[in-house]
KESE-530559 format. One record per residue (C-alpha): residue number from 1; residue in one letter; x, y, z. Coordinates in nm, 4 decimals, padded with zeros to 6 digits, m for minus. Layout:
(NUM,"A",(X,Y,Z))
...
This chain:
(1,"X",(m04.2745,00.1919,m01.2389))
(2,"X",(m04.2387,00.4747,m00.9975))
(3,"X",(m03.9107,00.6584,m00.9474))
(4,"X",(m03.8857,00.5285,m00.5866))
(5,"X",(m03.9436,00.1716,m00.7067))
(6,"X",(m03.6895,00.2005,m00.9677))
(7,"X",(m03.4296,00.3476,m00.7307))
(8,"X",(m03.4976,00.0613,m00.4813))
(9,"X",(m03.4566,m00.2000,m00.7603))
(10,"X",(m03.1174,m00.0444,m00.8661))
(11,"X",(m02.9962,m00.0349,m00.5071))
(12,"X",(m03.0788,m00.3975,m00.4725))
(13,"X",(m02.8689,m00.4711,m00.7862))
(14,"X",(m03.1689,m00.5635,m00.9918))
(15,"X",(m03.0481,m00.3952,m01.3081))
(16,"X",(m02.6864,m00.4969,m01.2848))
(17,"X",(m02.5800,m00.7545,m01.5550))
(18,"X",(m02.4460,m01.0810,m01.4161))
(19,"X",(m02.0753,m01.0732,m01.3592))
(20,"X",(m02.0472,m00.6924,m01.3439))
(21,"X",(m01.7416,m00.5517,m01.1713))
(22,"X",(m01.7640,m00.3834,m00.8342))
(23,"X",(m01.8658,m00.0225,m00.8313))
(24,"X",(m01.5174,00.0845,m00.7455))
(25,"X",(m01.2573,m00.1651,m00.8767))
(26,"X",(m00.9187,m00.1482,m00.7170))
(27,"X",(m00.6537,00.0200,m00.9268))
(28,"X",(m00.3332,m00.1717,m00.9775))
(29,"X",(m00.0506,00.0540,m01.0782))
(30,"X",(00.2926,m00.0458,m01.1807))
(31,"X",(00.5595,00.2202,m01.1119))
(32,"X",(00.9140,00.2151,m01.2384))
(33,"X",(01.0267,00.5437,m01.0966))
(34,"X",(00.9625,00.7330,m00.7723))
(35,"X",(00.6016,00.8167,m00.7034))
(36,"X",(00.4256,01.0230,m00.4367))
(37,"X",(00.0883,00.9065,m00.3295))
(38,"X",(m00.2050,01.1390,m00.3028))
(39,"X",(m00.5404,01.0822,m00.1247))
(40,"X",(m00.7243,00.9391,m00.4282))
(41,"X",(m00.4640,00.6564,m00.4304))
(42,"X",(m00.6263,00.5144,m00.1213))
(43,"X",(m00.7063,00.1536,m00.1549))
(44,"X",(m00.4947,00.0915,m00.4602))
(45,"X",(m00.2176,m00.1596,m00.5176))
(46,"X",(00.1229,m00.0444,m00.6277))
(47,"X",(00.3802,m00.2711,m00.7838))
(48,"X",(00.7318,m00.2321,m00.9328))
(49,"X",(00.6546,m00.4476,m01.2456))
(50,"X",(00.8956,m00.3376,m01.5231))
(51,"X",(01.1379,m00.1549,m01.2894))
(52,"X",(01.5107,m00.1684,m01.3613))
(53,"X",(01.6129,m00.0257,m01.0254))
(54,"X",(01.4798,00.0855,m00.6797))
(55,"X",(01.1374,00.2486,m00.6806))
(56,"X",(01.0456,00.4902,m00.3870))
(57,"X",(00.6818,00.5419,m00.2946))
(58,"X",(00.6341,00.8536,m00.0739))
(59,"X",(00.3312,00.8600,00.1508))
(60,"X",(00.1566,01.1969,00.2148))
(61,"X",(00.1531,01.3810,00.5481))
(62,"X",(m00.0396,01.1738,00.7973))
(63,"X",(m00.2321,01.4644,00.9627))
(64,"X",(m00.4500,01.5047,00.6562))
(65,"X",(m00.4960,01.1426,00.5500))
(66,"X",(m00.6538,00.9517,00.8334))
(67,"X",(m00.7981,00.6256,00.7001))
(68,"X",(m00.5883,00.6254,00.3815))
(69,"X",(m00.4258,00.2966,00.2940))
(70,"X",(m00.2346,00.1366,00.0060))
(71,"X",(m00.0852,m00.1944,m00.0749))
(72,"X",(00.2697,m00.2555,m00.2131))
(73,"X",(00.3843,m00.5679,m00.3934))
(74,"X",(00.7215,m00.6440,m00.5440))
(75,"X",(00.7288,m00.8131,m00.8761))
(76,"X",(01.0675,m00.7017,m01.0135))
(77,"X",(01.3708,m00.8071,m00.7940))
(78,"X",(01.4570,m00.4431,m00.7145))
(79,"X",(01.4106,m00.2535,m00.3872))
(80,"X",(01.0714,m00.1018,m00.2979))
(81,"X",(01.1109,00.1855,m00.0582))
(82,"X",(00.8081,00.3170,00.1206))
(83,"X",(00.8856,00.6612,00.2765))
(84,"X",(00.6951,00.9184,00.4639))
(85,"X",(00.6752,01.2791,00.3596))
(86,"X",(00.7144,01.3780,00.7340))
(87,"X",(01.0093,01.2303,00.9252))
(88,"X",(00.9532,01.0080,01.2264))
(89,"X",(00.5927,00.9262,01.1369))
(90,"X",(00.6093,00.5595,01.0429))
(91,"X",(00.5536,00.2504,01.2549))
(92,"X",(00.7492,m00.0494,01.1258))
(93,"X",(00.7250,m00.4158,01.2402))
(94,"X",(00.9913,m00.6266,01.3920))
(95,"X",(01.1917,m00.8010,01.1285))
(96,"X",(01.1450,m01.1673,01.0610))
(97,"X",(01.4721,m01.2553,01.2375))
(98,"X",(01.3405,m01.0900,01.5464))
(99,"X",(01.6434,m00.8800,01.5849))
(100,"X",(01.4472,m00.5577,01.6580))
(101,"X",(01.1409,m00.4432,01.8373))
(102,"X",(01.0005,m00.2592,01.5475))
(103,"X",(01.0438,00.1164,01.5074))
(104,"X",(00.7771,00.3676,01.6248))
(105,"X",(00.9648,00.6644,01.4644))
(106,"X",(01.0760,00.5457,01.1246))
(107,"X",(01.1105,00.7405,00.8097))
(108,"X",(01.1007,00.4513,00.5613))
(109,"X",(01.0455,00.0865,00.4976))
(110,"X",(01.2359,m00.1103,00.2351))
(111,"X",(01.2195,m00.4519,00.0753))
(112,"X",(01.5827,m00.4655,m00.0306))
(113,"X",(01.7332,m00.8086,00.0029))
(114,"X",(01.8160,m00.9393,m00.3408))
(115,"X",(01.6403,m01.2701,m00.4242))
(116,"X",(01.3875,m01.2031,m00.1417))
(117,"X",(01.2117,m00.9105,m00.2956))
(118,"X",(00.9931,m01.0681,m00.5638))
(119,"X",(00.6616,m01.1665,m00.4021))
(120,"X",(00.7124,m00.9491,m00.0968))
(121,"X",(00.4186,m00.7215,m00.0014))
(122,"X",(00.2887,m00.4954,00.2706))
(123,"X",(00.0025,m00.2515,00.3390))
(124,"X",(00.0538,00.0929,00.4748))
(125,"X",(m00.2312,00.2636,00.6560))
(126,"X",(m00.2629,00.5996,00.8179))
(127,"X",(m00.4174,00.6522,01.1587))
(128,"X",(m00.4088,01.0372,01.1433))
(129,"X",(m00.0912,01.0556,01.3549))
(130,"X",(00.1422,00.8338,01.1405))
(131,"X",(00.1743,00.5620,00.8922))
(132,"X",(00.1733,00.1926,00.9980))
(133,"X",(00.3301,m00.0896,00.7939))
(134,"X",(00.1533,m00.4303,00.8039))
(135,"X",(00.3553,m00.7174,00.6484))
(136,"X",(00.1602,m00.9236,00.3962))
(137,"X",(00.4331,m01.1633,00.2872))
(138,"X",(00.5863,m01.4997,00.3597))
(139,"X",(00.8200,m01.5475,00.6389))
(140,"X",(01.1823,m01.5249,00.5607))
(141,"X",(01.1610,m01.1928,00.3798))
(142,"X",(01.3788,m00.9291,00.5279))
(143,"X",(01.3450,m00.5600,00.5223))
(144,"X",(01.5294,m00.2420,00.6302))
(145,"X",(01.4137,00.0533,00.8358))
(146,"X",(01.5492,00.4060,00.8132))
(147,"X",(01.4993,00.6520,01.1023))
């Protein structure tokens, strides 16, 4: 078999065993203390499994991280704080009660209401200008914004 034919076969998945994992599996990482994300963390899922207190995740400067994204999911019933390294660069949604219009210049986003934290989740993505928070949780979960 020629080199070209072999490469084409591999690219079509011909030599991959059945049930093989994707070429880049998502990393799920439990953090119990403050953690600052870096560019290689893009696409990963972060939880607070095992935490005995609040866990703060700090997002890197947006100017150098266009396209970066990460997921956050609360397992322990302790606050998850998602903060930006640069102030006034986070866009937060309106809370579930509809009491606010969201925040275009936020510094952090927090799942902090006891007994509403477990199972709460969101995604943060960077558009090169700032970080945007997208809720990925059931209705009724409240959160706090810091500006």
